[in-house]
C-alpha positions as CSV (number, residue, x, y, z in Angstrom):
1,M,-6.0,31.0,-7.1
2,V,-2.5,31.6,-6.0
3,V,-0.7,30.4,-9.1
4,S,-0.1,32.9,-11.9
5,K,-2.3,33.0,-15.0
6,T,0.7,33.8,-17.1
7,V,3.4,31.3,-18.1
8,R,6.6,32.3,-16.3
9,W,8.9,29.4,-16.6
10,C,12.2,28.7,-18.4
11,I,14.4,25.6,-18.6
12,A,18.2,26.1,-18.8
13,A,19.3,25.7,-22.4
14,A,20.5,27.6,-25.4
15,C,17.6,27.3,-27.8
16,A,15.0,29.9,-26.8
17,V,11.3,29.4,-27.5
18,V,8.3,31.8,-26.9
19,V,5.3,30.3,-25.1
20,C,2.3,32.5,-24.2
21,G,4.3,35.5,-25.0
22,V,7.1,34.7,-22.5
23,P,10.6,33.6,-23.6
24,C,11.4,30.1,-22.5
25,A,14.0,27.5,-23.3
26,R,14.4,23.9,-24.2
27,A,16.0,21.6,-21.6
28,A,19.5,20.4,-22.4
29,E,20.3,16.7,-22.4
30,P,21.1,15.5,-18.8
31,A,24.6,14.6,-18.1
32,T,23.3,11.7,-16.0
33,P,19.8,10.4,-16.0
34,P,17.7,11.6,-13.1
35,N,16.0,9.4,-10.6
36,V,12.2,9.7,-10.8
37,V,9.6,9.8,-8.1
38,L,5.9,9.8,-9.2
39,I,3.5,11.0,-6.5
40,V,-0.1,10.0,-7.3
41,S,-2.8,11.4,-5.0
42,D,-6.0,9.3,-4.7
43,D,-9.4,10.9,-4.8
44,Q,-8.6,14.6,-4.3
45,H,-10.4,17.7,-5.7
46,W,-8.2,19.9,-7.9
47,R,-8.7,22.9,-5.6
48,D,-7.9,21.0,-2.3
49,Y,-4.5,22.5,-1.8
50,G,-3.2,25.7,-0.2
51,F,-1.4,26.7,-3.4
52,M,-4.6,26.2,-5.5
53,G,-6.4,28.6,-3.2
54,H,-8.3,26.5,-0.7
55,E,-9.5,28.6,2.2
56,H,-9.0,26.1,5.0
57,L,-6.7,23.2,4.0
58,R,-3.2,23.1,5.4
59,T,-0.9,21.6,2.7
60,P,2.6,23.1,3.5
61,H,4.5,20.3,1.9
62,L,2.5,20.2,-1.4
63,D,2.7,24.0,-1.3
64,R,6.5,23.7,-1.1
65,L,6.5,21.3,-4.0
66,A,4.5,23.7,-6.0
67,R,6.9,26.6,-5.2
68,E,9.8,24.5,-6.4
69,S,8.0,23.0,-9.5
70,L,6.8,23.8,-13.0
71,V,3.1,23.7,-12.2
72,F,0.3,23.0,-14.7
73,P,-2.8,24.0,-12.6
74,R,-5.1,23.0,-15.5
75,G,-4.0,19.4,-15.7
76,Y,-6.6,16.7,-16.6
77,V,-6.7,12.9,-16.1
78,T,-8.1,10.8,-18.9
79,S,-11.0,9.4,-16.9
80,S,-12.6,10.1,-13.5
81,L,-12.1,6.6,-12.1
82,C,-9.1,5.0,-10.4
83,C,-8.3,1.9,-12.5
84,P,-8.6,3.3,-16.0
85,S,-6.9,6.6,-14.9
86,L,-3.8,4.7,-13.5
87,A,-3.6,2.4,-16.5
88,A,-3.5,5.4,-18.8
89,L,-0.8,7.1,-16.6
90,I,1.6,4.1,-16.7
91,T,1.1,3.4,-20.5
92,G,0.6,6.9,-21.8
93,R,-2.5,5.7,-23.6
94,Y,-6.2,6.6,-23.3
95,P,-8.5,4.0,-21.6
96,H,-10.2,3.2,-24.9
97,E,-6.8,2.3,-26.3
98,T,-5.7,0.1,-23.4
99,G,-9.2,-1.5,-23.1
100,I,-9.0,-0.8,-19.3
101,V,-12.0,1.4,-19.0
102,G,-13.6,0.5,-15.6
103,N,-12.7,-0.8,-12.2
104,D,-14.4,-4.2,-12.3
105,P,-15.2,-6.9,-14.9
106,P,-18.6,-7.4,-16.4
107,G,-21.4,-9.0,-14.4
108,T,-19.7,-8.5,-11.0
109,D,-21.8,-5.8,-9.5
110,G,-23.5,-8.2,-7.0
111,P,-22.1,-9.5,-3.7
112,R,-19.1,-11.8,-4.0
113,T,-20.0,-14.1,-1.2
114,T,-20.0,-17.5,-2.9
115,P,-16.9,-19.4,-4.3
116,A,-18.4,-19.2,-7.8
117,A,-18.9,-15.4,-7.5
118,K,-15.4,-14.9,-6.1
119,G,-13.9,-17.1,-8.9
120,A,-15.8,-15.2,-11.6
121,F,-14.6,-11.9,-10.3
122,A,-11.0,-13.1,-10.0
123,A,-11.1,-14.4,-13.6
124,G,-12.6,-11.2,-14.8
125,R,-10.0,-9.1,-13.1
126,E,-7.2,-11.2,-14.5
127,A,-8.6,-10.7,-18.0
128,L,-8.5,-6.9,-17.4
129,N,-5.0,-7.2,-16.0
130,R,-3.7,-9.0,-19.1
131,K,-4.6,-6.1,-21.2
132,L,-1.6,-4.3,-19.8
133,D,0.7,-6.8,-21.3
134,A,0.2,-5.3,-24.8
135,F,1.8,-2.0,-23.8
136,P,5.3,-0.9,-23.0
137,T,4.7,0.6,-19.5
138,L,6.9,3.3,-18.0
139,P,8.8,0.9,-15.7
140,K,9.5,-1.4,-18.6
141,L,10.8,1.4,-20.8
142,L,13.0,2.7,-18.0
143,A,14.3,-0.8,-17.3
144,G,15.9,-0.7,-20.7
145,A,18.0,2.3,-19.6
146,G,19.2,0.5,-16.4
147,Y,16.5,1.8,-14.0
148,D,15.2,-0.2,-11.1
149,S,11.6,0.6,-10.2
150,L,9.4,0.2,-7.1
151,Q,5.6,0.0,-6.9
152,T,3.8,1.1,-3.8
153,G,0.2,2.0,-3.0
154,K,-2.7,1.8,-5.4
155,W,-2.2,-0.7,-8.2
156,W,-5.0,-2.5,-10.0
157,Q,-3.2,-4.7,-12.6
158,G,-2.3,-7.8,-10.6
159,D,1.2,-8.5,-9.3
160,F,3.6,-5.5,-9.5
161,H,5.7,-7.4,-12.0
162,R,3.0,-7.1,-14.6
163,G,3.6,-3.4,-14.8
164,G,7.3,-4.0,-15.3
165,F,8.4,-3.0,-11.8
166,T,11.5,-4.7,-10.5
167,A,10.3,-4.5,-6.9
168,G,6.9,-3.8,-5.3
169,M,4.4,-4.3,-2.6
170,T,1.2,-5.5,-4.3
171,R,0.7,-9.2,-4.8
172,G,-2.3,-9.0,-7.1
173,E,-5.6,-8.4,-5.3
174,R,-8.1,-5.9,-6.6
175,H,-6.5,-2.5,-6.0
176,G,-3.3,-2.8,-4.0
177,D,-3.4,-5.3,-1.0
178,D,-0.1,-5.0,0.8
179,G,0.8,-1.9,-1.1
180,L,-1.9,0.1,0.6
181,A,0.1,0.2,3.8
182,I,2.4,2.9,2.1
183,G,1.7,6.3,3.5
184,R,-0.9,5.1,5.9
185,R,1.4,3.0,8.1
186,T,4.9,3.2,6.7
187,M,7.3,4.8,4.3
188,A,10.1,2.3,4.9
189,P,9.8,0.3,1.7
190,I,10.6,3.4,-0.4
191,E,13.5,4.4,1.8
192,E,15.0,0.9,1.8
193,F,14.6,0.6,-2.0
194,V,16.2,3.9,-2.7
195,R,19.2,3.1,-0.5
196,A,19.6,-0.3,-2.1
197,T,19.5,1.1,-5.7
198,R,22.0,3.9,-4.7
199,S,24.3,1.2,-3.3
200,A,24.1,-0.6,-6.6
201,G,24.9,2.5,-8.5
202,K,21.6,2.4,-10.5
203,P,19.0,5.1,-11.2
204,F,15.5,4.5,-9.7
205,F,11.8,5.1,-10.4
206,V,9.4,5.1,-7.5
207,W,5.6,4.8,-7.9
208,Y,4.2,6.4,-4.8
209,A,0.4,6.1,-5.0
210,P,-0.9,5.9,-1.4
211,M,-4.6,5.4,-0.8
212,L,-4.8,9.0,0.5
213,P,-6.9,11.0,0.9
214,H,-9.1,8.2,-0.4
215,D,-11.6,6.7,2.1
216,P,-11.6,5.4,4.7
217,H,-11.3,9.0,5.9
218,D,-9.7,8.1,9.2
219,P,-7.0,10.8,9.9
220,P,-5.6,11.4,13.4
221,A,-8.1,12.8,15.8
222,E,-6.3,16.0,16.2
223,L,-6.8,16.7,12.5
224,V,-10.5,16.0,12.7
225,E,-10.8,18.3,15.7
226,H,-9.0,21.1,13.9
227,Y,-11.2,20.9,10.8
228,R,-14.4,20.5,12.8
229,G,-13.8,24.0,13.8
230,L,-14.0,25.1,10.2
231,T,-17.0,23.0,8.8
232,P,-20.3,21.8,10.3
233,S,-19.9,18.5,8.5
234,V,-17.8,15.8,10.2
235,H,-17.5,14.0,6.9
236,V,-15.9,17.1,5.3
237,A,-13.6,17.5,8.4
238,R,-12.5,13.8,8.1
239,Y,-11.8,14.2,4.3
240,W,-9.9,17.5,4.9
241,G,-7.9,15.7,7.7
242,N,-7.0,13.0,5.2
243,V,-5.8,15.6,2.7
244,E,-3.5,17.0,5.4
245,R,-2.4,13.5,6.4
246,F,-1.4,12.9,2.7
247,D,0.4,16.2,2.7
248,R,2.5,15.1,5.6
249,T,3.6,11.9,3.8
250,V,4.7,14.1,0.8
251,G,6.7,16.0,3.4
252,D,8.2,12.8,4.6
253,L,9.2,11.8,1.1
254,L,10.7,15.1,0.1
255,G,12.5,15.3,3.4
256,F,14.0,11.9,2.8
257,L,15.3,13.0,-0.6
258,D,16.8,16.0,1.0
259,R,18.5,14.1,3.7
260,E,19.9,11.6,1.2
261,G,21.3,14.4,-1.0
262,L,19.0,13.3,-3.8
263,A,16.8,16.3,-4.5
264,A,18.9,17.8,-7.3
265,D,19.2,14.3,-8.9
266,T,15.5,13.4,-8.8
267,L,12.7,14.4,-11.0
268,V,9.5,14.5,-8.8
269,V,6.2,14.4,-10.7
270,Y,2.9,15.0,-9.1
271,V,-0.7,14.1,-10.3
272,T,-3.9,12.9,-8.8
273,D,-5.8,9.8,-10.2
274,N,-9.2,11.4,-10.1
275,G,-11.2,14.1,-8.3
276,W,-13.4,14.0,-5.2
277,I,-16.0,16.3,-3.7
278,Q,-16.9,15.3,-0.2
279,N,-20.6,14.8,0.4
280,P,-21.4,16.7,3.6
281,D,-24.2,14.3,4.6
282,N,-22.4,11.0,4.4
283,P,-19.0,9.4,3.7
284,R,-19.5,9.2,0.0
285,F,-18.6,11.6,-2.8
286,A,-20.9,14.3,-3.9
287,P,-22.2,14.8,-7.5
288,R,-20.0,16.3,-10.2
289,S,-16.8,14.6,-8.9
290,K,-15.6,11.0,-9.1
291,L,-17.1,9.1,-12.1
292,S,-18.4,12.3,-13.6
293,P,-17.3,14.3,-16.7
294,Y,-16.9,17.5,-14.7
295,D,-13.7,19.1,-13.6
296,G,-14.5,18.0,-10.0
297,G,-13.7,14.5,-11.2
298,L,-11.1,15.1,-13.9
299,R,-9.0,18.2,-13.2
300,T,-5.7,18.0,-11.3
301,P,-2.5,20.1,-10.9
302,I,0.4,18.4,-12.5
303,M,3.8,19.3,-11.1
304,L,7.4,18.7,-12.2
305,R,10.4,19.4,-9.9
306,Q,14.1,19.0,-10.3
307,P,16.2,21.8,-8.8
308,G,18.7,23.1,-11.2
309,R,17.0,21.4,-14.1
310,V,13.4,22.5,-14.1
311,A,12.8,26.2,-13.2
312,P,9.8,26.8,-11.0
313,G,6.8,28.6,-12.5
314,T,3.3,28.0,-13.9
315,C,1.7,27.3,-17.2
316,D,-2.1,27.6,-17.6
317,T,-2.2,25.6,-20.9
318,P,-4.5,22.5,-20.3
319,V,-2.4,19.4,-20.2
320,S,-3.1,15.7,-19.7
321,S,-1.9,12.8,-17.5
322,V,-0.9,11.0,-20.8
323,D,1.8,13.6,-21.1
324,I,3.6,12.3,-18.0
325,L,5.1,9.2,-19.6
326,P,6.7,10.9,-22.6
327,T,7.9,13.7,-20.3
328,V,9.6,11.3,-17.9
329,L,11.1,9.2,-20.7
330,T,12.6,12.2,-22.5
331,A,14.0,13.6,-19.2
332,C,15.7,10.2,-18.6
333,G,17.1,10.0,-22.1
334,V,14.8,7.3,-23.3
335,A,13.0,7.6,-26.6
336,P,9.2,7.4,-26.2
337,P,7.4,4.8,-28.2
338,P,6.0,6.1,-31.5
339,A,2.5,7.6,-31.9
340,L,1.9,8.4,-28.3
341,P,-0.9,10.9,-27.8
342,G,1.0,12.8,-25.1
343,V,3.6,15.6,-25.4
344,N,6.8,16.3,-23.4
345,L,5.8,18.9,-20.8
346,L,9.4,20.1,-20.6
347,D,9.2,21.1,-24.3
348,P,7.5,24.5,-24.3
349,A,6.9,24.5,-28.0
350,A,5.1,21.1,-27.8
351,V,2.9,22.4,-25.0
352,A,2.1,25.6,-26.9
353,A,1.2,23.6,-30.0
354,R,-1.4,21.4,-28.3
355,E,-4.9,22.6,-29.2
356,S,-7.0,20.4,-27.0
357,V,-7.1,17.9,-24.1
358,C,-9.6,15.0,-24.4
359,G,-10.9,12.2,-22.2
360,E,-13.7,9.8,-21.6
361,C,-15.8,8.5,-18.7
362,F,-17.1,4.9,-18.5
363,T,-19.2,2.8,-16.2
364,H,-17.6,1.7,-12.9
365,T,-18.3,-2.0,-13.8
366,L,-17.7,-2.9,-17.4
367,V,-20.6,-3.8,-19.7
368,A,-18.4,-5.8,-22.0
369,A,-14.8,-6.9,-21.6
370,D,-13.5,-6.2,-25.1
371,D,-15.7,-3.4,-26.4
372,P,-15.0,0.0,-24.6
373,A,-17.8,1.7,-26.5
374,R,-20.4,-0.4,-24.7
375,S,-19.3,1.0,-21.3
376,L,-19.0,4.6,-22.5
377,L,-21.0,7.3,-20.8
378,W,-19.3,10.6,-21.9
379,R,-16.6,12.0,-24.0
380,W,-15.2,15.4,-23.3
381,I,-12.8,18.0,-24.7
382,V,-11.1,21.1,-23.2
383,R,-9.8,23.8,-25.6
384,G,-8.7,27.1,-24.1
385,R,-11.5,28.4,-21.9
386,W,-14.1,26.0,-23.3
387,K,-15.1,22.5,-22.3
388,L,-17.6,20.3,-24.2
389,I,-19.2,17.2,-22.7
390,V,-20.8,14.8,-25.2
391,P,-23.0,12.0,-23.6
392,V,-23.3,8.7,-25.2
393,A,-27.0,9.3,-25.9
394,A,-26.0,12.1,-28.3
395,D,-24.5,9.4,-30.5
396,R,-27.0,6.6,-30.1
397,A,-30.4,5.9,-28.8
398,A,-30.9,6.8,-25.1
399,A,-32.4,3.3,-24.6
400,T,-28.9,1.9,-25.1
401,V,-27.2,4.0,-22.4
402,P,-25.3,1.6,-20.2
403,P,-27.0,0.8,-16.9
404,E,-25.0,2.6,-14.2
405,G,-27.4,3.9,-11.6
406,R,-25.5,2.7,-8.6
407,L,-22.9,5.5,-8.6
408,I,-24.2,8.3,-10.8
409,D,-26.3,11.0,-9.2
410,G,-29.9,11.4,-10.5
411,E,-29.3,14.8,-12.2
412,S,-26.3,13.5,-14.2
413,R,-28.2,10.4,-15.1
414,A,-31.1,12.4,-16.5
415,R,-28.8,14.6,-18.6
416,L,-27.0,11.5,-19.8
417,E,-30.2,9.8,-20.9
418,R,-31.5,12.9,-22.6
419,G,-28.3,13.1,-24.6
420,E,-27.8,16.7,-23.3
421,V,-24.6,18.2,-24.8
422,E,-22.9,20.6,-22.3
423,L,-20.6,23.5,-23.0
424,Y,-18.9,25.4,-20.2
425,D,-16.6,28.4,-20.0
426,V,-14.4,26.8,-17.4
427,A,-12.2,30.0,-17.0
428,A,-15.2,32.1,-15.9
429,D,-17.3,29.2,-14.5
430,P,-14.9,26.7,-13.0
431,A,-17.9,25.0,-11.2
432,E,-19.5,24.3,-14.6
433,A,-22.8,25.8,-13.4
434,T,-24.1,27.4,-16.6
435,N,-24.5,25.3,-19.8
436,L,-23.8,27.6,-22.7
437,A,-24.4,25.1,-25.5
438,A,-27.5,26.7,-26.8
439,A,-25.9,30.2,-26.8
440,H,-22.8,29.1,-28.7
441,P,-23.7,26.5,-31.4
442,D,-20.7,27.4,-33.5
443,I,-18.3,26.5,-30.6
444,V,-20.3,23.3,-29.9
445,R,-20.0,22.3,-33.6
446,E,-16.2,23.0,-33.7
447,L,-15.5,21.1,-30.5
448,R,-17.8,18.3,-31.4
449,G,-15.8,17.8,-34.6
450,A,-12.6,17.8,-32.6
451,V,-13.7,15.2,-30.1
452,D,-15.0,13.0,-32.9
453,A,-11.7,13.3,-34.7
454,W,-10.0,12.2,-31.4
455,W,-12.2,9.1,-30.8
456,N,-15.7,8.4,-32.2
457,P,-16.8,4.9,-31.5
458,F,-20.2,5.6,-33.1
459,P,-19.5,7.1,-36.5
460,P,-22.7,8.1,-38.4
461,A,-24.1,5.5,-40.7
462,V,-23.7,6.2,-44.4
463,P,-27.1,7.7,-45.4
464,A,-29.2,5.9,-48.0
465,G,-29.7,7.7,-51.3
466,P,-32.8,9.8,-51.9
467,R,-36.0,8.0,-52.5
468,G,-38.3,8.9,-55.3
469,D,-42.0,9.5,-54.8
470,H,-44.2,6.5,-55.4
């Protein structure tokens, strides 16, 4: 990995703090609130970047962003599935808190070919969308400070207005409709919006979440040809081509900020929604990636860039996508809502004080609309070098494991139904190949207590008193 394993970052200020043995500093209050651009990659493995050490991928623009950013290479999303991950990102709340834990509503796994099936699906999606109304989203909170905001790309929660955006591309279909043109066909809506807000003298927030490198993996032919020389699998070559295609759009966006003289006035934030490992034999994802509790589905670099305000460097402390909302709000001079689970990533003391990062994985299609526990598959926790995965069957009978055979590979399904608790040393074993749970029962016990303290939907029943002999 190219990034340093030691924290080497400081933020201009007067109050010094020590993080991981390196003197750092707390950011001063901005004289003017920054613009914000949030870049959300879609279905990309945490290592699929040049700066993260990939042997073949060309990502010069993301590499440039990393060089100019405070990089957290051990970032995690809350869940390894698009819709709940994005809802957590925009609310700063975990999926079990928002109730948005899956992609599709209950009972909609079958074909939606009849008017009745289409109507039931639309009604179920709208019920999921309404859950967002209970939370102050990032655009809504920024609007109170005078920000205009633009939604582009992936967006699951109905019309863009529902998220609090003042402008947007998505009208309300399943995961983006018109918004999915961004990056794949055009960048014009972002450029037009930014110029309009500048003319109005207002700060802006841009949600740039293109459906890239997400399938369809249909990059330009010259990219496929290049990567075909590096892999025997055309499916891998097409995926890699889409990663480079996405990188080019990041270059377009950063170049636009440069040309408009906005780079120093704009906080750029980067995260991916969930991971992806390309199956070499077909266009689908491989095991241990999307929808799984493994780092292949959950881990992501998180980057923060504002020249002159955020000094470049790296921090290997595990952090979470729920940290992005309080980080952005604080940088913009907006007080975060109380009792948020995330921390300000530009506050080194807060980052150093965090002990763990937690998350949860659910079924793709909900089992029940209003009970997240019924769709739960795994909870997990990362603390330092250790990661614990707790399957739902470790908490309740395996017979009640939610039915989710359509998207989970057979090996993971078997472990899930056995209730196999997994412990990995992700520093020494980033592929999570060796389960060390049996060798370290004390660590399992400690981390199990911590994940239960975070969220335990199945607390143990109060035991009955001892029975006498009869």
